[in-house]
C-alpha positions in Angstrom: 0.0 0.0 0.0 1.3 3.4 -0.9 2.6 5.7 1.9 0.9 9.0 2.5 4.1 10.8 1.4 3.9 9.3 -2.1 1.5 11.9 -3.3 0.7 15.5 -2.4 -2.6 16.5 -0.9 -3.8 17.9 -4.2 -2.8 14.7 -6.0 -4.5 12.5 -3.5 -7.7 14.6 -3.8 -7.7 14.3 -7.5 -7.0 10.5 -7.3 -9.9 10.1 -4.8 -12.4 12.0 -6.9 -11.4 10.1 -10.0 -11.7 6.8 -8.1 -15.1 7.8 -6.8 -16.3 8.5 -10.4 -14.9 5.1 -11.5 -16.7 3.3 -8.7 -20.0 5.1 -9.4 -19.8 4.3 -13.1 -19.1 0.7 -12.3 -21.4 0.0 -9.3 -23.8 2.9 -9.2 -24.2 5.6 -6.7 -25.2 3.2 -3.9 -21.9 1.4 -4.3 -19.7 4.3 -3.2 -17.9 4.1 0.1 -14.7 5.6 1.5 -13.3 2.0 1.9 -13.7 1.3 -1.8 -12.2 4.7 -2.7 -9.2 4.0 -0.4 -8.7 0.6 -1.9 -8.9 2.0 -5.4 -6.1 4.5 -4.8 -4.0 2.4 -2.4 -4.4 4.4 0.7 -6.2 4.0 4.0 -9.6 5.4 4.9 -7.9 7.5 7.5 -5.8 9.2 4.8 -9.0 10.2 3.0 -10.2 12.0 6.1 -7.1 14.1 6.1 -8.4 15.6 2.8 -12.2 15.4 3.0 -14.4 16.1 6.0 -16.5 13.0 5.4 -18.0 11.0 2.6 -20.7 13.7 2.0 -18.0 16.3 1.5 -16.3 14.0 -1.0 -19.6 13.4 -2.8 -20.3 17.2 -3.1 -16.9 17.6 -4.7 -17.6 14.8 -7.1 -20.9 16.4 -7.9 -19.3 19.7 -8.5 -17.1 18.1 -11.1 -20.1 16.6 -12.7 -21.9 19.9 -12.9 -18.9 21.6 -14.4 -18.8 18.9 -17.0 -22.5 19.3 -17.7 -22.0 23.1 -18.1 -19.4 22.5 -20.8 -21.7 20.1 -22.6 -24.5 22.6 -22.5 -22.2 25.3 -23.9 -21.2 23.0 -26.7 -24.9 22.3 -27.4 -25.6 26.0 -27.6 -22.8 26.4 -30.2 -24.3 23.7 -32.4 -27.5 25.7 -33.1 -28.1 29.2 -34.5 -31.8 29.7 -33.9 -32.6 30.7 -30.3 -35.6 28.4 -29.9 -33.6 25.5 -31.4 -30.8 26.1 -28.9 -33.3 25.7 -26.0 -34.5 22.3 -27.4 -30.9 21.2 -27.9 -30.1 22.1 -24.2 -32.9 19.8 -23.1 -31.7 16.9 -25.3 -28.1 17.4 -24.1 -29.2 17.2 -20.5 -31.0 13.9 -21.2 -28.1 12.4 -23.1 -25.6 13.5 -20.4 -27.7 11.9 -17.7 -28.1 8.7 -19.7 -24.3 8.5 -20.3 -23.3 9.3 -16.7 -26.1 7.5 -14.9 -24.2 6.8 -11.7 -22.9 10.4 -11.4 -26.4 11.8 -12.2 -27.8 9.6 -9.4 -25.2 10.9 -7.1 -26.5 14.4 -7.5 -30.3 13.7 -7.7 -30.8 10.1 -6.5 -30.4 7.9 -3.5 -26.6 8.4 -3.5 -26.9 12.2 -2.8 -26.0 13.5 0.7 -29.6 14.5 1.5 -29.0 14.8 5.3 -26.1 17.2 5.0 -26.6 20.9 4.5 -25.5 22.0 1.0 -22.2 24.0 1.2 -22.3 27.5 -0.1 -19.5 26.8 -2.6 -21.6 24.0 -4.0 -24.9 25.9 -4.0 -23.2 28.4 -6.3 -22.9 25.7 -9.0 -26.6 24.9 -9.1 -27.5 27.8 -11.5 -25.8 25.8 -14.3 -29.2 24.1 -14.7 -31.1 27.3 -15.1 -29.0 30.3 -16.1 -28.5 29.3 -19.7 -32.3 28.6 -20.0 -33.1 32.0 -18.5 -30.8 33.8 -21.0 -32.6 32.1 -23.9 -36.1 32.8 -22.6 -35.1 36.4 -22.1 -33.9 36.7 -25.7 -37.1 35.2 -26.9 -39.4 37.4 -24.8 -37.4 40.5 -23.8 -40.5 42.2 -22.4 -40.9 39.6 -19.6 -39.9 40.5 -16.1 -36.8 38.8 -14.6 -38.9 37.0 -12.0 -41.1 35.6 -14.7 -38.1 34.4 -16.7 -36.6 32.7 -13.6 -39.8 31.0 -12.8 -40.4 29.8 -16.3 -36.8 28.5 -16.6 -37.3 26.4 -13.4 -40.6 25.1 -14.5 -39.3 24.1 -17.9 -36.2 22.5 -16.6 -38.2 20.7 -13.9 -40.3 19.2 -16.7 -37.2 18.0 -18.6 -35.7 16.6 -15.4 -39.0 14.8 -14.7 -39.0 13.1 -18.1 -35.3 12.2 -17.6 -36.1 10.6 -14.2 -39.0 8.6 -15.6 -36.9 7.4 -18.6 -33.9 6.4 -16.5 -36.1 4.5 -13.9 -38.3 2.8 -16.5 -41.5 4.4 -15.2 -44.8 5.1 -17.0 -43.7 3.1 -20.1 -41.1 5.6 -21.2 -38.8 3.1 -22.8 -35.4 4.8 -22.5 -33.7 7.7 -24.2 -35.5 7.8 -27.6 -39.0 8.2 -26.0 -37.6 10.7 -23.5 -36.2 12.8 -26.4 -39.5 12.8 -28.2 -41.3 13.9 -25.0 -38.7 16.6 -24.3 -39.0 18.0 -27.8 -42.8 18.1 -27.4 -42.6 19.7 -24.0 -40.2 22.4 -25.0 -41.8 23.2 -28.4 -45.2 23.6 -26.8 -43.8 25.6 -23.9 -42.0 27.9 -26.3 -45.2 28.3 -28.4 -47.1 29.6 -25.4 -44.1 31.6 -24.1 -43.9 33.5 -27.4 -47.7 34.0 -27.8 -47.8 35.7 -24.4 -44.8 37.9 -25.2 -46.1 41.4 -24.6 
């Protein structure tokens, strides 16, 4: 087993986070534990607690990396489309595909693997707008007369609908048979929402 002096604190942190992502991808969010992470990187559990406060702290840091990666994917999606309404639909589809491709890490944020009993740290809370700010910007461009509070509420409602479809698809509920059906439902939801949003633009 490696000695603690073999790696710097930053190196150990990166190793532990990468190991956690590997374990979650292999075994799902429920399979994550400090013992498995320690075994994966060749250190003791005690060594991990010199870097992370506890398992919840480690999970929040893994989740932050996931949200940062999702933000990059959403920005790439925006660059693929030129029409503003088409960009919004592409963001929704990108979210679905990201969740399907990173199911374990998605569960770690939203599912049973998330640290629900631990208060969300401020540094982590600041990353949550990644799910809304891009949508708010597009909705504002499509309906510039709308008040900021209307735009914020609409963005959360719309993204909540997409997230709900995603959840149903990934958990095989209500006969949504995976990603293809989820994508059709998402396109329908967003196109109908946008139709109403534009009609009420005053």
